[in-house]
N, C-alpha and C positions, 0 to 999 in steps of 0.2 A: 832262656832268653826269648825264645820264640813266643811263649805265653805273654811275656811282658810287652811284646811288640804289637799285640792284638788291640784293636780299638774297642772301647766299651760299647756295649749294646744300648741303643736308644730306642725306646718304645715309641710308636707312631701315636700322636694324640690329634684326633680329628677335630676341626672347628665345628662349633655348634651355634645355632640361632636360638635366642630366647625371646618369648613374647610376654610383655607384662600387660595382661588383660585389664588388670585394675587401672593401669595408666591410660589404656585406650578409652575405657568408659569414663575415667575421671577427667580426661583431657577435654572431652565434649561438654562435660558438666562445667568445667572451669571456663570454657568459652562462652557458655550461656551465662554464666555469672558476670563475666566482663561485659557482656551485652546489656544485662539488666542493670549493672552499675554505670553503664555509659562510659567505660574506660577504653581508651586507645582507639575510639571510633574515628575513621578517616574519610568517610564519604556519607553523603546523605541521599537516599533514594526518595523521590517524590512520586506517589501514586494518587491520582484523583485529588490532588491538593494536600495530601496527608504526607508528612515528612518522617522518614525512618533512618535515623543515624545508624550506621553499620560499619563493618570491617571489610575492606577490599580483599584481604587475604582469606577470610572465611568464605566470603561470597564466591571468590575464584576457585576455591578448593571444592565447593559444593556444586558449582554449575558451570559447564562449558560456556554457556551464554555470558556470564559475568567474567569468566576468564578471558574470553575474547575481547570483551568490552574494556577491560582494565589493562590488557597487555598489548593491545594493537595501537595503531596510530589514530583510532577513532577519537573524535572530540571528547567523548565521555571519559576517555582515560585521563584527561587533564582537568576535568571539571570537579568541583567540590560538591555540587549538587547535580544529580542525574535524574531527569524526568523519564519515567517508564510509561510507554503508551500501550494500549490494549489490555490493561490489567485492571481487575477490580480490587479496590483497596481491602475489602473483606477477605478476599482470597489471598491477597499478598500477606495479610496478617498470618494466615494459616501456613503459608509457604515459609515465611521467615521464622515462625516458630519451629517448624520442621528443620530448617537449616541449622538452627542453633541448639536443638534438643534432640533431633532424631525421632521425635514423636509426631504421628500424623492423625488427625481427626477427620473422618469422612462420614458424610450423611447423604441421604438420597436427594435432598434439596440443594446441596452444595457440590455434589461430585462432578457434575459437568463443568461448571466454571473453575473448579479446582484443577480438573484435568487440563483445561485450556491454559490456565496459568503455568502448570507445570510443563506443558508442551512448549510454550514460549520460552520458558527459562531452562529447558532441556534438563529437567529432573526426572531421570528414568524411573526411579524407585516410586516416586509419587504417581507417575503415569501408570505404571504396572498395578499399583494398589488400587487406584481409581478404576482401572479397567476390569479388574477382578471383582471389584464391589458392583459395578454396573452389571456385569454378566450374571452375577448371582441374584440380582434383583429385577430381571426382566419379567414383567407380568402384563395384565390387560391394560392397566392405566399407564404404563411406562413404555411399552414396547415400541410404539410408533415414534415417540420423541427420541428414545434411545437409538433406534435404527437410524434416524436422520443424523443424529449427532456422531454416531459411529462411522457412518459413511463419509461424513465431511472430513473427520479426522483419521480415517483409515484404521480404526481400532477393530482388528479382525475378530478377536474373541467375542466382543460385543455384537459386531455386525452378524456373525453366524448364529449366535444365540438368538438375536431378534428375529432374523430371518426364519429360523426354525420355528419359533413360537408363533409368528405371524402366519406362516404357512399352515400350521396345525390349527389355528383358530381363524382362518381367513374370513369366513362368513361374518363373525363377530367384529373383527377389525374393520372390514370393508364398509360396515354400517355406521363407523364412527367418524367424527369430524376430523380426527387425526389423519385419516386415510387420505383425505383430499389434499393435504399438504405435501404429499410425496412427489418427488420429482418423476420425470419420465423414466430415467435409468432405475430408480428405486422401485417404481411400480413393475417395470419389466423383470427385475430380479425376483420380486414377489411372486408374480404369476407364473414364472418359469421354474420355480422351485420344485425340486424332485418330491418333496413331502407335502405339496399343496393338497390340502384336505377339503374337497368339495364334492358333493353328490352328482351335480350336473354341471357341464361346461357353461350353460347359460348363466350360471351364477357368477362366473368370472367375467363373462361378456357384459352383463348388467352393471357389474361393479365398475368396470373400465368406462362404460357409457357415463355413469354418474360422475366418475372422476373427471372426464373430459368436459362435461357440462358445467362442472363446478370450477374448473380451472380458469384462471385469469390470464393465461399465457398470451392470449391474443390482444389483451389490453395492457401488456406490460412492455417495459423497454429495459435495456441493460447497458451497463458500462463494463468495458473489458480492461482487466489488469493482466499484464504480461511480464514474465521474467525472460528477457531476450537471451541471457546466457544459457538458460536451460530449456528454452523452448516451451515453458509452461505458462498456463494462463487460468484465470478464474473470471467469472462475470457476476456482477451484483445487479440484481433486478430491482426495478421500481415501478410502481404503477402510475399511469396517467393521471389518476385521481389525486395521488399524493404530490406529484411533480408534473406540471404542465409542460414546460419547455425549458430544458436545462441549457444554458448558453455559455457558461464559463466555469472554470475550475482552477483551483490552486492548491498547492501543498505548502504548509507553513514550516518554519524552522523547528517547530515542536512536533512535526510530522502529522499534523492535523489536515485532513483533506476536506476542503469545502467545494460545494458547487452552488452556482447561482441559478435560481428557478424563476422564470417569468411567467406570471399568471395574468391573463387577459380578463379584465373585469367587464361587467355588462355595459358600462357607460364609455367603452373604448379607451379606458385607462389601463395602465400596466402596474402591476405591483411586484417587486422583486424580494425574494425570500432566500435565505442562506440555509443549506443543509450541510450537516457534518456527517463524515463517515465513521460508523462505529466499527473499528477493526475487530473487536472480539465477537461481534454478532454478524458481521458482514451485511449491514443494513445502513440506510441512510436515515438521520434523524435531524429535526429542526434545530439549528445551532443556538437558538435562544438569542439571536441578534435581531434588532428592529428591522423591519422591512424598508426598502427603498420605494417611496411612493412616487406617482406621476409628477413630473416637472419638465423643465426645459431640456433636461438630459434626455428625454424620451420623445421629443418632437421630431427626431430624425426619422426618415422613412426607411433608411437602410442603416441600421445601427449595429456595429460590432461591439459586443460587451466583453469586458475583461476584468479579472480579479487577481490582485497581487498582495503579497505581504511584504512590508518594508519596515524594518525596525520593530517588528512584533505588532504593527498596525495594518489593518485591512484597508485596501484602496480599490475602489470601484472606478473603471474607466469605460467611456462610451465613445466610439469614433464613427463618424459618418464618412464613407468613402465616396459618395455620389455627388455631393455638391461641389461647386467650382472652388470654394474656399473651405476645405474640410475643417472641422472643429473637433478637437478632443476635449471632452469635459471629464472631470475627475471628482470623486468624493471619497472622503476618508472616514472610517468608522472611529468615533471618539469613545474610548473605553470608559472615560469618567461620566460623560452625559449619556452613554449607551445610545447615541444617535449618529446619523451620517451628516457630515458637514462638507460644504463645498470647498474645493481647492482651485488653485489658479488654473484656468483653462489654457489650451494652446490652439491658436488660430493659424492655419496653414495657408500658404499662398500658391498650392499646387494641387492638381488632381491627383488622388491616390490611386495608382494602379495596383500596388501591393504595399504592405507595411508589416512591421513586427513590433511588438511591445514586450519589454522584459524588465524584471527588477534585478538590480545587481547592487549588493551592499545596501547603502542608504539612498540609493538612486533608482529612478525609473528611466529606461531608455526607450525612445520611440524612433524607430528606423523607417525611413522611406527610400525611394530610389535615388534621391538626390540630397538627403539631409539626415543628420542624427540629432535629436533633441534629448537633453538631459534634464530630468526633474530632480531637484534637490529638496528632499522631504523636510529637512531642518529649516530651509529658508522659504518653502512654498514657492519655487521660482523655477522657471524653465530657461536653459541656455543651449546654444547651438554648439555642436562639436563637428569633427571632420567627417564628411559624408563617405559612404562606401562608393564603389564604382561598379556595382552590379545591381540587378533588380532583385531585392531581398525578398524571399519567399517564406523562409523559415529561419528561426534563430533561436539560440539557446545560450544560457550563461554557464560558465565553468570557472569558478574562482573569480578573478578580476577580468576575465576575458569573455567577449561575445563571439560566438561562431555563427556564421549565416551562410546560406547558399541560395542559389536561384531555383526556379521552378523546375528545371531539367536536371539539376544536380551536376552541373558541368563546371561551375566555379564556386569554390568554397573559400570564404575569407575569415579571418580572426581579427578582432578588434581589441587592442589593450586599452581598457577604459582609464588606466593611470597615465599612460604616455600619449593617449588620443591618437594612436597610430594603427593602420590597417596592414595586414599581411596576407598573401595569398597561400592557400594550401592546395594539395593534390585534389582533383575532382574525382568523380565516379570512375573506377578503373575500367569499366566496360560500358561506356555511355551509349545508350540506345533510347533516346528520348521518345521515339515513337511507340515504344512498348509501354510507357507510363500511362496510367489511367488519366483521361482528361479531367474527370471529376474529383480526383484526389491529389493532393499536393504532398511533396515530401515533407517528413516530419523529423526535426533534430531533437535529440534528448540526451541526457547525460545519466549514465548509471555507473557507480563505482569509479568516479572520476575519469570516465572514459566516454568519448564522444561517439554517439550512435546516430544512425539515420534509418528511417523506415520508408520504403518506397512500395507503391501499389501498382502492379502491372495490369493493364488493360486485358479483359478476358477475350477480346477479339484476336489478340496475338498469342495468348497462352490459354490452355485449358483451364477454366475456372478463374477465381480471383487468386492471384499470386502475390504474397507479400514478401518482399526482399528486405533483409536487414544487414547493415554493415556496421563495423566498429572501426574507428580510426586509431591507427598506431602512429603517434607523433614522432617517435624515434626514427621511423623509416619513411615518414610522410606518405603512408599508404593506407587504403581502406581494405578491410578483410570481411568476407561475407560470413555471416552467422547462420547456422542451419536451424533457425527458429520456426517452429511450427505454430500458425495461427488459424483460427477458424476461417473457412472459406466464405467469408461474408465481407461486405463493405462496412467500414466503421468511420464515422465522421469525428474528426478531431477539431473542436473549436479553437480558434486562435492559431498562432504560428508555431506552437510547440506542444509536446505532450508532457504533463507533469509527472514527475517521478517522486515515489514515496517508498519507505520501508514498509512492506506489506506483512500482515500476519501469515507466516509461511505455511502453516497447516492448511490454509485454503487453497494454496497454489497446487493444483492437481494437473496432471498431464492430460493431453487431448485424448 
């Protein structure tokens, strides 16, 4: 009886995981076949005018860049065609081939732009492969160029290898043309390297003197790009010979950055040229747009020049603040004729103490102390709207609203362009107008759908040039200070706002 009551013994069976390696390899091959056959493609990527039908799922699985793009509330997540900026079409061919096949082709003449593309698209394997390839190919003809590249992109393995090679062959490198393109920081790293191989210290001194004499630093200017959230910034230099006097800047809906350059000709005429920022190379290049020649628009003695994009068209505006009846004249760049054409001008009946000009949707708004004028691009017509009740110093657009403040940041207003209504917001939390620099005005700008303001404090009241930056929290109607670090220098911001663009992040280096 006792034996019959016993429960039968059950042996323990452990669960196991199985991997089908043939499936893993075959799956990628099948995905590549679907791409070649053009099956199930649901998005088109456009790079330098070339179109690449792809699969959102495959792109998101391969790259955190695409995953964020297609799973966030970014506009690209809803678009059938997505334009990618800062990429070379030839390099994107190789990147796309790798994403769909797992095979990567690297060569000496393509490794740097391939690394740039991989860095932008956050493809770690491609970056690591390119880094190893560059490190293995450091030699006399490549060391200087690779060193500059590695320094910009913080590729440590390549940077260390180049520094070591240059230090051991310093005399040879210092006599080359590539040596003169080194930055101050790069030159300092080279001459302070532990393995610097020179017979006499005078060799180093002579090389530095040649570098200084060759440098064009004293004849160059620079533009500052800043990430206010992280306190990082970069500068893009340009020479006075290339651009005489830059007077306006704009960022288009395609993230193209344009600046307007004014060249004074020998016969007292002016010629305006457009330059476009090359994100991948961190340089300015002629935009291929016809120049704006001398005309009535340049008869002003004190002319403020502005540049905007409205419905993918460029508009150039010129405003004279000094005459009794100020005149705003405007020209539009015709994409079909490749020429600038006149638009309806705006004659004002008041002297301009301050003003702000902005583009919002299909309209351009011109704000003065006592009026708001709205330009309808589809009708080529100006109309008046409800005026503000403060002296507008700086203004910026966010969505369908215009935010503006006075020169002392004590009153901030928001204008709803759809309802033609003004509302007051909280001003500077710790107003101290006397500390603001007399020569610098507050600058409003929008980053990641948040309102920011940049203030410059007078060096008479605080040690050095102090930049203060605040972000506005609309839910609490309060301004919060950002601990952003900027160079201890004065920067001139033309117009009443600072343009904002999506920058090529590898260039954003801390101070």
